[in-house]
Structures are given as structure tokens and as C-alpha cells.
Backbone atoms as SQL, in Angstrom:
CREATE TABLE atoms (id INTEGER PRIMARY KEY, chain TEXT, resi INTEGER, resn TEXT, atom TEXT, x REAL, y REAL, z REAL);
INSERT INTO atoms VALUES
  (1, 'A', 1, 'MET', 'N', 26.293, -31.175, -204.978),
  (2, 'A', 1, 'MET', 'CA', 25.828, -32.494, -204.855),
  (3, 'A', 1, 'MET', 'C', 26.777, -33.418, -204.120),
  (4, 'A', 2, 'ASN', 'N', 26.223, -33.986, -203.154),
  (5, 'A', 2, 'ASN', 'CA', 27.030, -34.805, -202.275),
  (6, 'A', 2, 'ASN', 'C', 27.319, -36.253, -202.971),
  (7, 'A', 3, 'LYS', 'N', 28.690, -36.703, -202.905),
  (8, 'A', 3, 'LYS', 'CA', 29.296, -37.851, -203.519),
  (9, 'A', 3, 'LYS', 'C', 29.127, -38.903, -202.494),
  (10, 'A', 4, 'VAL', 'N', 28.558, -40.126, -202.742),
  (11, 'A', 4, 'VAL', 'CA', 28.274, -41.188, -201.702),
  (12, 'A', 4, 'VAL', 'C', 28.831, -42.461, -202.571),
  (13, 'A', 5, 'THR', 'N', 29.452, -43.398, -201.838),
  (14, 'A', 5, 'THR', 'CA', 29.517, -44.668, -202.445),
  (15, 'A', 5, 'THR', 'C', 28.530, -45.729, -202.322),
  (16, 'A', 6, 'VAL', 'N', 28.351, -46.643, -203.336),
  (17, 'A', 6, 'VAL', 'CA', 27.290, -47.787, -203.081),
  (18, 'A', 6, 'VAL', 'C', 27.138, -48.359, -201.673),
  (19, 'A', 7, 'GLU', 'N', 28.631, -48.711, -201.272),
  (20, 'A', 7, 'GLU', 'CA', 28.526, -49.105, -199.799),
  (21, 'A', 7, 'GLU', 'C', 27.924, -48.265, -198.811),
  (22, 'A', 8, 'GLU', 'N', 28.351, -47.040, -198.966),
  (23, 'A', 8, 'GLU', 'CA', 27.625, -46.110, -197.720),
  (24, 'A', 8, 'GLU', 'C', 26.179, -45.957, -198.104),
  (25, 'A', 9, 'MET', 'N', 25.821, -45.929, -199.340),
  (26, 'A', 9, 'MET', 'CA', 24.383, -45.865, -199.522),
  (27, 'A', 9, 'MET', 'C', 23.603, -47.050, -199.086),
  (28, 'A', 10, 'THR', 'N', 24.121, -48.283, -199.316),
  (29, 'A', 10, 'THR', 'CA', 23.261, -49.573, -199.015),
  (30, 'A', 10, 'THR', 'C', 23.475, -49.727, -197.267),
  (31, 'A', 11, 'GLN', 'N', 24.398, -49.158, -196.647),
  (32, 'A', 11, 'GLN', 'CA', 24.586, -49.213, -195.274),
  (33, 'A', 11, 'GLN', 'C', 23.639, -48.321, -194.434),
  (34, 'A', 12, 'GLY', 'N', 23.517, -46.966, -195.237),
  (35, 'A', 12, 'GLY', 'CA', 22.585, -46.034, -194.416),
  (36, 'A', 12, 'GLY', 'C', 21.402, -45.458, -195.502),
  (37, 'A', 13, 'LEU', 'N', 20.755, -46.446, -196.014),
  (38, 'A', 13, 'LEU', 'CA', 19.759, -46.176, -197.156),
  (39, 'A', 13, 'LEU', 'C', 18.680, -45.278, -196.400),
  (40, 'A', 14, 'ILE', 'N', 18.086, -45.582, -195.134),
  (41, 'A', 14, 'ILE', 'CA', 17.039, -44.801, -194.622),
  (42, 'A', 14, 'ILE', 'C', 17.555, -43.438, -194.325),
  (43, 'A', 15, 'THR', 'N', 18.808, -43.163, -193.805),
  (44, 'A', 15, 'THR', 'CA', 19.420, -41.942, -193.515),
  (45, 'A', 15, 'THR', 'C', 19.483, -41.126, -194.734),
  (46, 'A', 16, 'TYR', 'N', 20.044, -41.798, -195.752),
  (47, 'A', 16, 'TYR', 'CA', 20.307, -40.898, -197.138),
  (48, 'A', 16, 'TYR', 'C', 18.827, -40.615, -197.628),
  (49, 'A', 17, 'LEU', 'N', 17.814, -41.360, -197.493),
  (50, 'A', 17, 'LEU', 'CA', 16.655, -41.058, -197.998),
  (51, 'A', 17, 'LEU', 'C', 15.769, -40.045, -197.227),
  (52, 'A', 18, 'GLU', 'N', 16.079, -39.882, -196.014),
  (53, 'A', 18, 'GLU', 'CA', 15.683, -38.815, -195.100),
  (54, 'A', 18, 'GLU', 'C', 16.366, -37.684, -195.472),
  (55, 'A', 19, 'ARG', 'N', 17.697, -37.617, -195.648),
  (56, 'A', 19, 'ARG', 'CA', 18.351, -36.353, -196.168),
  (57, 'A', 19, 'ARG', 'C', 17.802, -35.928, -197.495),
  (58, 'A', 20, 'ALA', 'N', 17.596, -36.858, -198.400),
  (59, 'A', 20, 'ALA', 'CA', 16.976, -36.512, -199.478),
  (60, 'A', 20, 'ALA', 'C', 15.696, -35.892, -199.549),
  (61, 'A', 21, 'LYS', 'N', 14.872, -36.425, -198.649),
  (62, 'A', 21, 'LYS', 'CA', 13.528, -35.818, -198.342),
  (63, 'A', 21, 'LYS', 'C', 13.828, -34.294, -197.710),
  (64, 'A', 22, 'ALA', 'N', 14.644, -34.042, -197.110),
  (65, 'A', 22, 'ALA', 'CA', 15.055, -32.701, -196.601),
  (66, 'A', 22, 'ALA', 'C', 15.542, -31.634, -197.769),
  (67, 'A', 23, 'GLY', 'N', 15.939, -32.291, -198.732),
  (68, 'A', 23, 'GLY', 'CA', 16.335, -31.306, -199.925),
  (69, 'A', 23, 'GLY', 'C', 17.672, -31.755, -200.323),
  (70, 'A', 24, 'GLU', 'N', 18.514, -32.513, -199.881),
  (71, 'A', 24, 'GLU', 'CA', 19.802, -32.948, -200.394),
  (72, 'A', 24, 'GLU', 'C', 19.611, -33.795, -201.715),
  (73, 'A', 25, 'SER', 'N', 20.727, -33.845, -202.419),
  (74, 'A', 25, 'SER', 'CA', 20.689, -34.726, -203.607),
  (75, 'A', 25, 'SER', 'C', 22.283, -35.553, -203.383),
  (76, 'A', 26, 'PHE', 'N', 22.138, -36.617, -204.245),
  (77, 'A', 26, 'PHE', 'CA', 23.307, -37.402, -204.000),
  (78, 'A', 26, 'PHE', 'C', 23.801, -37.895, -205.338),
  (79, 'A', 27, 'MET', 'N', 25.097, -38.075, -205.701),
  (80, 'A', 27, 'MET', 'CA', 25.768, -38.736, -206.835),
  (81, 'A', 27, 'MET', 'C', 26.222, -40.169, -206.252),
  (82, 'A', 28, 'ILE', 'N', 25.818, -41.303, -206.545),
  (83, 'A', 28, 'ILE', 'CA', 26.350, -42.464, -206.231),
  (84, 'A', 28, 'ILE', 'C', 27.551, -42.959, -207.040),
  (85, 'A', 29, 'PHE', 'N', 28.663, -43.479, -206.346),
  (86, 'A', 29, 'PHE', 'CA', 29.672, -43.854, -207.066),
  (87, 'A', 29, 'PHE', 'C', 30.071, -45.347, -206.679),
  (88, 'A', 30, 'GLN', 'N', 30.676, -46.056, -207.787),
  (89, 'A', 30, 'GLN', 'CA', 31.058, -47.603, -207.464),
  (90, 'A', 30, 'GLN', 'C', 32.493, -47.500, -208.265),
  (91, 'A', 31, 'ALA', 'N', 33.524, -47.897, -207.508),
  (92, 'A', 31, 'ALA', 'CA', 34.787, -47.847, -208.153),
  (93, 'A', 31, 'ALA', 'C', 35.193, -46.529, -208.680),
  (94, 'A', 32, 'ASP', 'N', 35.207, -45.370, -208.066),
  (95, 'A', 32, 'ASP', 'CA', 35.323, -44.006, -208.510),
  (96, 'A', 32, 'ASP', 'C', 34.608, -43.660, -209.917),
  (97, 'A', 33, 'GLN', 'N', 33.442, -44.377, -210.193),
  (98, 'A', 33, 'GLN', 'CA', 32.638, -44.048, -211.344),
  (99, 'A', 33, 'GLN', 'C', 31.253, -43.701, -210.979),
  (100, 'A', 34, 'PRO', 'N', 30.818, -42.589, -211.562),
  (101, 'A', 34, 'PRO', 'CA', 29.478, -42.144, -211.073),
  (102, 'A', 34, 'PRO', 'C', 28.487, -43.315, -211.628),
  (103, 'A', 35, 'ILE', 'N', 27.560, -43.760, -211.097),
  (104, 'A', 35, 'ILE', 'CA', 26.428, -44.657, -211.470),
  (105, 'A', 35, 'ILE', 'C', 24.936, -44.313, -211.407),
  (106, 'A', 36, 'ALA', 'N', 24.694, -43.207, -210.398),
  (107, 'A', 36, 'ALA', 'CA', 23.378, -42.954, -210.347),
  (108, 'A', 36, 'ALA', 'C', 23.326, -41.561, -209.517),
  (109, 'A', 37, 'LYS', 'N', 22.036, -40.987, -209.573),
  (110, 'A', 37, 'LYS', 'CA', 21.835, -39.929, -208.900),
  (111, 'A', 37, 'LYS', 'C', 20.478, -39.989, -208.120),
  (112, 'A', 38, 'ILE', 'N', 20.575, -39.378, -206.908),
  (113, 'A', 38, 'ILE', 'CA', 19.384, -39.385, -206.191),
  (114, 'A', 38, 'ILE', 'C', 19.130, -37.876, -206.052),
  (115, 'A', 39, 'ILE', 'N', 17.930, -37.423, -206.619),
  (116, 'A', 39, 'ILE', 'CA', 17.688, -36.067, -206.705),
  (117, 'A', 39, 'ILE', 'C', 16.547, -35.817, -205.768),
  (118, 'A', 40, 'SER', 'N', 16.685, -34.920, -204.856),
  (119, 'A', 40, 'SER', 'CA', 15.439, -34.621, -203.946),
  (120, 'A', 40, 'SER', 'C', 14.300, -34.169, -204.670),
  (121, 'A', 41, 'ALA', 'N', 13.148, -34.629, -204.153),
  (122, 'A', 41, 'ALA', 'CA', 11.817, -34.237, -204.817),
  (123, 'A', 41, 'ALA', 'C', 11.648, -32.799, -204.571),
  (124, 'A', 42, 'LYS', 'N', 12.053, -32.184, -203.629),
  (125, 'A', 42, 'LYS', 'CA', 12.022, -30.696, -203.365),
  (126, 'A', 42, 'LYS', 'C', 12.539, -29.959, -204.519),
  (127, 'A', 43, 'SER', 'N', 13.558, -30.443, -205.139),
  (128, 'A', 43, 'SER', 'CA', 14.452, -29.744, -206.333),
  (129, 'A', 43, 'SER', 'C', 13.356, -29.553, -207.502),
  (130, 'A', 44, 'GLU', 'N', 12.305, -30.425, -207.490),
  (131, 'A', 44, 'GLU', 'CA', 11.580, -30.497, -208.780),
  (132, 'A', 44, 'GLU', 'C', 10.825, -29.064, -209.120),
  (133, 'A', 45, 'GLY', 'N', 10.650, -28.439, -207.945),
  (134, 'A', 45, 'GLY', 'CA', 9.931, -27.096, -207.858),
  (135, 'A', 45, 'GLY', 'C', 10.865, -26.219, -208.677),
  (136, 'A', 46, 'ILE', 'N', 12.190, -26.238, -208.411),
  (137, 'A', 46, 'ILE', 'CA', 13.031, -25.291, -209.185),
  (138, 'A', 46, 'ILE', 'C', 13.147, -25.696, -210.703),
  (139, 'A', 47, 'LEU', 'N', 13.108, -26.911, -211.060),
  (140, 'A', 47, 'LEU', 'CA', 12.954, -27.333, -212.550),
  (141, 'A', 47, 'LEU', 'C', 11.615, -26.979, -213.268),
  (142, 'A', 48, 'GLU', 'N', 10.687, -27.168, -212.269),
  (143, 'A', 48, 'GLU', 'CA', 9.430, -26.744, -213.178),
  (144, 'A', 48, 'GLU', 'C', 9.209, -25.219, -213.352),
  (145, 'A', 49, 'ALA', 'N', 9.854, -24.428, -212.205),
  (146, 'A', 49, 'ALA', 'CA', 9.905, -23.049, -212.384),
  (147, 'A', 49, 'ALA', 'C', 10.682, -22.578, -213.730),
  (148, 'A', 50, 'PHE', 'N', 11.823, -23.341, -213.818),
  (149, 'A', 50, 'PHE', 'CA', 12.747, -23.053, -214.807),
  (150, 'A', 50, 'PHE', 'C', 12.153, -23.402, -216.255),
  (151, 'A', 51, 'ASP', 'N', 11.364, -24.499, -216.314),
  (152, 'A', 51, 'ASP', 'CA', 10.650, -25.000, -217.564),
  (153, 'A', 51, 'ASP', 'C', 9.666, -23.983, -217.895),
  (154, 'A', 52, 'ALA', 'N', 8.908, -23.423, -216.927),
  (155, 'A', 52, 'ALA', 'CA', 7.810, -22.700, -217.149),
  (156, 'A', 52, 'ALA', 'C', 8.376, -21.260, -217.672),
  (157, 'A', 53, 'PHE', 'N', 9.508, -20.911, -217.145),
  (158, 'A', 53, 'PHE', 'CA', 10.162, -19.584, -217.663),
  (159, 'A', 53, 'PHE', 'C', 10.561, -19.775, -218.931),
  (160, 'A', 54, 'ARG', 'N', 11.247, -20.904, -219.326),
  (161, 'A', 54, 'ARG', 'CA', 11.732, -21.221, -220.815),
  (162, 'A', 54, 'ARG', 'C', 10.475, -21.092, -221.659),
  (163, 'A', 55, 'SER', 'N', 9.553, -21.707, -221.342),
  (164, 'A', 55, 'SER', 'CA', 8.255, -21.782, -222.206),
  (165, 'A', 55, 'SER', 'C', 7.717, -20.319, -222.250),
  (166, 'A', 56, 'LYS', 'N', 7.633, -19.659, -221.423),
  (167, 'A', 56, 'LYS', 'CA', 7.228, -18.204, -221.591),
  (168, 'A', 56, 'LYS', 'C', 8.023, -17.568, -222.437),
  (169, 'A', 57, 'ILE', 'N', 9.284, -17.573, -222.287),
  (170, 'A', 57, 'ILE', 'CA', 10.279, -16.930, -223.217),
  (171, 'A', 57, 'ILE', 'C', 10.012, -17.304, -224.654),
  (172, 'A', 58, 'VAL', 'N', 9.757, -18.664, -224.848),
  (173, 'A', 58, 'VAL', 'CA', 9.638, -19.296, -226.321),
  (174, 'A', 58, 'VAL', 'C', 8.219, -18.631, -226.623),
  (175, 'A', 59, 'SER', 'N', 7.188, -18.660, -225.965),
  (176, 'A', 59, 'SER', 'CA', 5.870, -18.417, -226.504),
  (177, 'A', 59, 'SER', 'C', 5.743, -16.922, -226.722),
  (178, 'A', 60, 'GLU', 'N', 6.238, -16.211, -226.080),
  (179, 'A', 60, 'GLU', 'CA', 6.595, -14.669, -226.290),
  (180, 'A', 60, 'GLU', 'C', 7.490, -14.196, -227.508),
  (181, 'A', 61, 'GLY', 'N', 8.239, -15.159, -227.852),
  (182, 'A', 61, 'GLY', 'CA', 8.932, -14.835, -229.004),
  (183, 'A', 61, 'GLY', 'C', 10.210, -14.105, -228.462),
  (184, 'A', 62, 'ILE', 'N', 10.511, -14.178, -227.272),
  (185, 'A', 62, 'ILE', 'CA', 11.859, -13.222, -227.009),
  (186, 'A', 62, 'ILE', 'C', 13.003, -14.078, -227.276),
  (187, 'A', 63, 'ASP', 'N', 13.857, -13.375, -228.017),
  (188, 'A', 63, 'ASP', 'CA', 15.143, -13.767, -228.556),
  (189, 'A', 63, 'ASP', 'C', 16.180, -13.616, -227.335),
  (190, 'A', 64, 'SER', 'N', 16.574, -14.840, -226.722),
  (191, 'A', 64, 'SER', 'CA', 17.309, -14.748, -225.499),
  (192, 'A', 64, 'SER', 'C', 19.039, -14.719, -225.953),
  (193, 'A', 65, 'GLU', 'N', 18.922, -15.066, -227.170),
  (194, 'A', 65, 'GLU', 'CA', 20.504, -15.315, -227.568),
  (195, 'A', 65, 'GLU', 'C', 20.900, -13.973, -228.316),
  (196, 'A', 66, 'GLY', 'N', 19.936, -12.997, -228.506),
  (197, 'A', 66, 'GLY', 'CA', 20.207, -11.767, -229.218),
  (198, 'A', 66, 'GLY', 'C', 21.274, -10.867, -228.477),
  (199, 'A', 67, 'ASP', 'N', 21.873, -9.876, -229.225),
  (200, 'A', 67, 'ASP', 'CA', 22.497, -8.774, -228.577),
  (201, 'A', 67, 'ASP', 'C', 21.815, -7.931, -227.774),
  (202, 'A', 68, 'GLU', 'N', 20.709, -7.568, -227.922),
  (203, 'A', 68, 'GLU', 'CA', 19.838, -6.663, -227.360),
  (204, 'A', 68, 'GLU', 'C', 19.428, -7.142, -225.942),
  (205, 'A', 69, 'VAL', 'N', 19.737, -8.370, -225.598),
  (206, 'A', 69, 'VAL', 'CA', 19.575, -8.592, -224.168),
  (207, 'A', 69, 'VAL', 'C', 20.576, -8.120, -223.462),
  (208, 'A', 70, 'PHE', 'N', 21.806, -8.128, -223.900),
  (209, 'A', 70, 'PHE', 'CA', 23.160, -7.657, -223.037),
  (210, 'A', 70, 'PHE', 'C', 23.567, -6.333, -223.539),
  (211, 'A', 71, 'ALA', 'N', 22.576, -5.492, -224.310),
  (212, 'A', 71, 'ALA', 'CA', 23.260, -4.197, -224.825),
  (213, 'A', 71, 'ALA', 'C', 23.553, -3.223, -223.732),
  (214, 'A', 72, 'ASP', 'N', 22.837, -3.140, -222.708),
  (215, 'A', 72, 'ASP', 'CA', 23.269, -2.304, -221.701),
  (216, 'A', 72, 'ASP', 'C', 24.067, -2.741, -220.600),
  (217, 'A', 73, 'VAL', 'N', 24.610, -4.017, -220.700),
  (218, 'A', 73, 'VAL', 'CA', 25.703, -4.568, -219.893),
  (219, 'A', 73, 'VAL', 'C', 26.846, -4.470, -220.346),
  (220, 'A', 74, 'ARG', 'N', 27.673, -3.858, -219.529),
  (221, 'A', 74, 'ARG', 'CA', 29.106, -3.727, -219.934),
  (222, 'A', 74, 'ARG', 'C', 29.831, -3.285, -218.860),
  (223, 'A', 75, 'ASP', 'N', 31.326, -3.670, -218.912),
  (224, 'A', 75, 'ASP', 'CA', 32.158, -3.469, -217.762),
  (225, 'A', 75, 'ASP', 'C', 32.659, -2.119, -217.816),
  (226, 'A', 76, 'ARG', 'N', 32.150, -1.351, -216.631),
  (227, 'A', 76, 'ARG', 'CA', 32.426, 0.077, -216.666),
  (228, 'A', 76, 'ARG', 'C', 33.942, 0.548, -215.879),
  (229, 'A', 77, 'THR', 'N', 34.666, -0.649, -215.776),
  (230, 'A', 77, 'THR', 'CA', 35.817, -0.652, -215.043),
  (231, 'A', 77, 'THR', 'C', 36.926, 0.438, -215.811),
  (232, 'A', 78, 'PRO', 'N', 37.531, 1.372, -215.320),
  (233, 'A', 78, 'PRO', 'CA', 38.244, 2.367, -215.998),
  (234, 'A', 78, 'PRO', 'C', 39.524, 1.498, -216.737),
  (235, 'A', 79, 'THR', 'N', 39.825, 1.877, -217.780),
  (236, 'A', 79, 'THR', 'CA', 41.041, 1.407, -218.420),
  (237, 'A', 79, 'THR', 'C', 42.055, 2.497, -218.790),
  (238, 'A', 80, 'SER', 'N', 43.175, 2.235, -219.310),
  (239, 'A', 80, 'SER', 'CA', 44.225, 3.198, -219.801),
  (240, 'A', 80, 'SER', 'C', 43.601, 4.049, -221.075),
  (241, 'A', 81, 'GLU', 'N', 42.851, 3.262, -221.830),
  (242, 'A', 81, 'GLU', 'CA', 42.198, 3.931, -222.881),
  (243, 'A', 81, 'GLU', 'C', 40.879, 4.642, -222.651),
  (244, 'A', 82, 'LYS', 'N', 40.157, 4.369, -221.660),
  (245, 'A', 82, 'LYS', 'CA', 39.038, 5.129, -221.238),
  (246, 'A', 82, 'LYS', 'C', 39.056, 5.246, -219.631),
  (247, 'A', 83, 'PRO', 'N', 39.722, 6.296, -219.106),
  (248, 'A', 83, 'PRO', 'CA', 39.850, 6.497, -217.786),
  (249, 'A', 83, 'PRO', 'C', 38.549, 7.075, -217.335),
  (250, 'A', 84, 'CYS', 'N', 38.372, 6.918, -215.954),
  (251, 'A', 84, 'CYS', 'CA', 37.071, 7.286, -215.458),
  (252, 'A', 84, 'CYS', 'C', 36.604, 8.929, -215.375),
  (253, 'A', 85, 'TRP', 'N', 37.659, 9.545, -215.641),
  (254, 'A', 85, 'TRP', 'CA', 37.444, 11.234, -215.390),
  (255, 'A', 85, 'TRP', 'C', 37.188, 11.578, -216.902);
């Protein structure tokens, strides 16, 4: 996310809005403190897709916190205790 000061935003509002339209998002700062975000409307598709995925997981009763999700995921890097041969 791009950082922009209030002064920069006010002086180039049209430019920043066009950049947001193209997909960029901005965090607006005043005196080194974040005060607002401008999120591109294009990013809403990602958020909606994530929400739909989350809803599907919940509706199907899938336990995404459980150990079975990561049961087959392991580090196969050889160690002195378990060499690769």
C-alpha cells in the first residue's frame, strides 16, 4: 500500500483517484500518523472471493484449525538425526 501525505493527496487528488481506479490503494498520513485509507474498488473482488471461500469452509463444516489440514505437510530437509539416505 502506498503512503501519501494529506498535502500530497489534496494537491493531486484527481491523479490519486485515477491511480486508485487503476487498482492502487493508499494510506494517508498526517504528521507521520495514519489517518485514512483509500482502497481501490478493484480490490473488492478479492475480498468478496475470500469471504465466499470462508463461508464455504464454514458451511461445509471443514475444520481449518485442525491438525489434519497440515498432516501431510512437513519439512523434508535432511538433518543429522534423519539423513536423506
